[in-house]
N, C-alpha and C positions, 0 to 999 in steps of 0.2 A: 345479231348484224349478216346480213351477206357479205360471203368474201367478195363480190364488185363492190358493196358500196365500204369496203373496210381498207380498200383502198384508195390512194388520192389519186386525182384525174391531171391527166398534165393536157396541156393545148396545142393541137397543131392547126399549119396553117401551109393555106397555098395549094390548088387544085391536085397536082403531083400529092404531092404528101397527105394530102387526104382519101385521094382514092386508093393507093396503097395501102392505107391502114384497110379502108373496106373491102381491099381484095386478100390483105396476108390473115386478117383477125377482126374479121366484122362482128363479131362478140364482145370485143373490147371498146368497140365506139358507140360512147351513149348519146351525144348527138350532134348533128352537124347546123352551125349556122349560116347560111347564105344569101347574099347579099339582093337584095328583093329586088333590083333593077339588071342584074345578070339575067339574061334570058338565050342566052348563045349556047351553041351545041355544047363545048364546056359544063354550063352548069345542065343542062339536062342531062347531059351522059352522068353527071354526079346523083343527079335526083336521080336517074334511074337504077344506079349502081343501090344508092341508098334505101329506095323503096324493096330490092332484091333480098338484100340484107334486115331488113326491118327494123331499120336505124333512122329514129323521129331526125327530120328535116324541117327547118325553121328557118323561114324567107324574113329577115331582117335588112333595119334599114343602116345602110353603109355606114354610119356613124357608131353603132354597139359595136360593130366589126372592130372601127379603129378602136375602142374604148378597152378590146382585150390586150392591147399592146402599146398604147397612146400614139400608134399611128404606124404600126408598121406594116409591114407589106404583104398583107393579106391575101392577094389579088380577088379579096370577093368571097373569101370561105374561110371557116373559122369550123376546127373539131376541137371535142372534148373525149379524151380516148383516158383509158383504162391506164396506169402506168407500170411498167414493166414491177412486181414483185422485187424491193430493195434487198429482203432477201433468200433469193432463191441462189439454191446451192448450184454450184457449177458442176459436182459429182450429178446432180439429175438432169441436168447440161446436155453432158459428155454419156450417159448412159446408152447404149445402143449405139452407139457412133466408132464403127472401126479401126476410120486414120483420122482423127482431128486433126484442121488444121485452126488457128487460129493466131490471133493478133494483140499483141501483149503491148499499152503504151504505157509509158514511166515520164511520167512529168508534161503530158498534152493538155495544157488547158486554155487555149485558145478556140473558140467553139466552131470557127469555119476550118480549123485542121483535123479535129475530130469529126468534123461532118463529112469532111473528104476522104477522112481515114475509113470512116464507116462505110460510105458509098464503095471505094477500093475494095472494102474485103467483100462486101455481098458482093459484088461483081465476078472476084478470083472462089466465090462460094466457101468462106470460110465460114466456121460451125458461130465464133462467138468470136468479138472486142474483151478484152479485161483490164481494167485501172485501176490502181490504188485510190479509194473512196477519197484521201486526203489531198489527191496531188493530181488531178485531175478537172477537166470541164465536167460538168454534167449535160445529160438531156435537156434539149431548152428550144425554143422554139426558132432559135437561131441554129442551130445543129441539124434540126428536121429540113429547114430550106436546103442548107446545102449538102445534105444528106442524100436528098432526092427522092425520097421515100424509104431508103434502107436505113435509117434510123428504126422503123416500124418493123423490120422484116429481120436484120442480124442482130439478134442478142448484145446488149452493153450490160456489160458484170461489174459491177464495180466492188472492189472488195478490201477490207478491213487491212492485210497486211499481205503485200504484194510477195516477198521474201517465200513466205510462206506457203501462198499461193502456188508458184513454181514447184517450191520444194514435195508439194502432193502432186503437180501435174506429171513430174518426173517419175514419184510412185506408178503414178498409171502407164507408164512406157510411155510417154509424153516427153521427145526431146524439146528442150529450150533452147533455141537460135538467137541471140543477140548477134545485132548489127552496128556496127562500132568500125568508124573510120581508121580508128588505132591497131587494130585485128590485122595480123600476119595472112590471115588465109582469107583471096576472094571469093566472092558471093557464087561468080561459076566454077570455080574450084573446089569448092568445099562438098564433103560427103555426107546428103542429108539426107535425113530419113524420113520417114512417110508417114510418122504421127509427130507431130512438129507446132510449137508455139514461138511467135515468131516473135525475139522483143524489141522495142526501138522508142528511143527516148526523145527528149522533145530536142527542136532545132537549134542548134548552139549548146547547150548542155549537155545530152545524152542524156544515158542511162545513171542512174544513182551507185555508187559503191557496191552496195548490197544486192542491187537488181543486176549488175554485172557478175558479180562474185559467184549471183546462184544458175546461170547461165551455160550449159554442158559444150558449148562451140560459142566463138565468135566470129564473124566475116566481116568482111567489109567489100561494100559496093566499088569497083571499080570505078574512075571519074580520069576523064581525059582532057580534058579541060581548065581553063582557067578555077572555075568553080571545084572547091573542092565539097559541099555537104550541100543536100537535097534537103528539101520541104519533106517533113513525116509522112505525109502520104503518097508523097511521090516513092519515097524509099518501103512505103509499106509495101505499095504497089509490085516493086521488082521483087520483094523477097517474098510475098505471095504466089506472083506468078511465074518464080522460077520455081516454088514448088508444083505449082499446076502442072508446067511442061514437066518435071519430071516425074510424075507419077502418068503423067500422058504415056511417058516412055518405057515405062514398066518397074515393077519391087526394087527397094534402096534397104540397102544393108545399114545397118544403125553403125556410128562412126565406132571406133575402139575409145578414145581419149578428148574430153574438148579443153579449148585455152581458157573455158573460165570453169569448168567442171571437171573433174576426174573419175568421169563413169568405165570401167571396164567391162 
């Protein structure tokens, strides 16, 4: 059996997500179904992109597309894409990356929040988004729609044991920094390293205890109004872009100790 056939395909829908899949990894797109009534510029652009990539495009009645989702909002286009390998090792993903920038989500089970986090991570140039297999939303059509192509471009790695994975990241020299509203240190005043994995919990619940204890540093995002908590995707954007801003300003030195760990 071929490597491609051994992997279970998933469904991607909407022009933006399907085009993003074609541009990012055309070899992973098995086939595209396009509403036979669509003859507009977007449909022509998609057909041309599929032809250039050598991907089969089938024009089908709209009701056949409706069948993929039971009436989901597909915009007239659906693609079958090879799913990311479930057993992909984080070591292989990080190989050759000098200054990893990672986003770790602990307990984000809402597909819309995951899609927004993937979109933010991609925009910030994060190398991957990591989540525990037993406490997270998986990739789905709803996630792809919200992510607007980021779900096909930014690796989403689901691990069996998050605390152990964080320990492995630390062993690679990556600092694990958690965002926690109870932390004494402000995001803007914290001494942040270049190689970093930002850890965020679900809104309201926050990180689990073991996840929190695995962090080298804990920082809080300062708020100045009546609202004291932020949506996880907004918090992810603030944390990731703080790292991006500091990288642009020059090299950073690793902190001597963390609020949640004891590295020296």
